[in-house]
N, C-alpha and C positions, 0 to 999 in steps of 0.2 A: 655166410656159413656159420653152419652151426657145429660143434664137437667134431669139426675136419668132415662135416657133412653139408651137402648143397641143399638151401632151402628154397621152395617154392611156394610163394603167396597167393593167396586165393581170395578174391573179392566177390561174393555171392550174396542170396536171399532167400529167404523161405526153405532153409535146408529141410524142413520137415515134410515138403512138398516132395512125393515120393521118387517123382522124376528130377529132383536137384541133387534130391539122398545118393539115387543109384549114380547119376553122373559122378557127386564129390566122393564116395566109395570106391569106383571104378579108377577113378584119378587118384585116390593115393593109393590104393594095390598097385598102380602100375608104375609110381613113383618111388615106392618102397623097392621095389623090385628094383631099381636103379640106386636105391642107397640115397635116395632125395625125400626131404622131411618137408611134410605137407603142413602148412600153417591157415587155417580159414577163417574168414572173418566176414559174420555174419549178422544178419538182420532179422527180425522176425518177419517183417512185412514186406512187403516190396512200394516204392517209392512214387510209383503209378505217376511217372515224367512230372513231378512238381516243380515249380519254376522258384522252390525256395529249399533251403540246405537243412532238414529238419533234423531235429536233435541229436536222434537215433543214429544218425548217419557219423556220428564224432566217431563210432566204432573204427570207423576207416583210417582213424588218424592216430590208433593204437600201433601200426603199422611199424616194425623196424629196420628200418630201410639199410642198416650197417649190413643185419644178416640177410638181407634178401638175394637172391641171385636173380630170380625171375618172380614176375606178378603176373597172376590170370584175373582177368574181371570180366565176370557173367553179366555183360550190360542189361540184357533181355531180361533177366531175373532184378537186377534190382531197380531198374526202370528209374532212372536220374542219370540224364548229361551231367548234370555238375557234378554227382559224386564221381561216374566215368571222367571228367573231365581234369576232378581235383587229384584222382590217383595215380592217374598215367601220368600228369604233368610233375608230379615228387617222384614217379618212376624215374622221368625224363633226367630230372636233376641230380639225380641219387644215380646214374647210369645203368638202372637197371631194366636190362630188356622187357617186354610188356607184351601180352596178348590178351584180346578180344574178342569175346567168345558172344557169336550173334550181335556182333556189331561193328562199326567203322571207324579205324580213328590213323592220322595221320602218321602218330607216332606209337602205333603197336600193329604186330601181326593179328591178323582175322584168322578165327576160326568161326566156321557156319555149318549147320546142318542143312541138310534136304527135306525141309516142311513141306514144302510145296511138290515134290510126288505125292506124297503121301495125300496130303491133301486133294489133291486131283482126283487119286483114285478113289477117296470118300465123295466125291462130288458126282463121278461119273456111277458108282455104285447106286446112287440114289436115282440120279436119270435114266442110267441107261440100260442096269440090273431090274429094278423096281418098278422103270418106265416112270417115273412122279412128272408131271408138267406144270403142275403149280407147286414151284419152288420158291424159296424167300434165304437170303442169306443175312444170320446177325454177326456182321462186321467188327472190329475192333476198334481202332479210334482212325478218327479221318486226317488223312495225312500222314500214317503210320505205316512205312514200307514193308514192314509184314502183313498189314491188314490191305494193300491195296494191291498187293500182289495175288493175296488171295482173291478178291475183285476182279481181278483180270483173269484170273483162273475160270473162277466163276461164269464169266461170261463167256470166254472162249469153250465151256463145256456146253453153255446153250446153244451158241451160235451153231457148232458141233451137231446140233440135237435139233434143229431148226426150231428153237424155242424164240421165240422174241422177247430181249429185253427190256427191261422198264426201270428207272431208277426206285420205284415204289416199290421192288424187288430185294432192296437193302435197306437192311436196320444198321446200326453201330451202338453196338454193347459195351465198348471201350475196353475188352478184357477184362471187366471187371462187374461184380456179382448188383449191385444197384442197377448201376446203367443196362444189366442185359436184361435184368426182372422187369424194370420200366420199359425197356424196348418192347419186348414180349407182350408186355400188360396192354401197350397201347395197339398191337393187331390184337389182343381180344375183345379191348373195347370197340375197334371198329367195325368188328365182327370179319377180321380178313386173313384169319388163323389159315394159312396155306396147308396143301397135303403135307408138303416136307419142309422142314425147316434145318438148313444146315448152317451150323455157327463155327465159328471161327476158333474157337478152341474148346478143349473138354469142361470146363469150368463154367462157361455160358452156356453148352449144351445142359449143364445138369442146373442150373436157374432155371432155364426155358422149360423144361420138365416140369420144373415147383412150378412155375409159374400156372402154365396150360393144366396140370390135375388139380390145381387151387379153383379154375376155372371151367371145371366140370369136363376138360377136352381129353381124349383118352388118345393115349400114346400106346402105339402107334398104328390105331386104327382109325382114328381120327386125322394124327399128326405126327410124322415120323420124324423124328429129333436125331442128327449126328452131330459130333464135334470134330 
């Protein structure tokens, strides 16, 4: 507690991203109505599931556990199991309850968002409403639960619409600009641009549009792109 008010600690990344900013703003307003102070610990970039603990992650070492009443970790925003494990282990050591957003940890309560329903609507819109049959999915990280679940949904909608699935219908953009652009450029170089390109997130969709336009491919006339 601080000044007789409870304190919530939020660990996140890229607060300048409008979706993250909106989440943090709404959380802050809600906590304020309950008389709770929100402390935000943020880094300017996500850590892209690095196997190392980068120097910028030291911002989370500044948490004052003596005043913390709860800690909230935005796991999918930070993108570092090392950071999540470090923060949650310290929370446990100091008997501070923890919540993990878009992640799973035995020492924390889990809060998740229903991304899957929205993604399925996007896939159905492209395949059923626009009747695209030549479709390609730009997935995230191989083996990542969020990416793999989207692949399952993609395959399910294909099957329900009698479109045969092939592994060649999947590329991996790793939720990241560089790999996403490279994956789309490979499609362009191999003359395998699909009629519709469905991306696992909006950022990769924007990257795909940029590469397609650089290759003289008109969107959506020649290739429709969705995030």
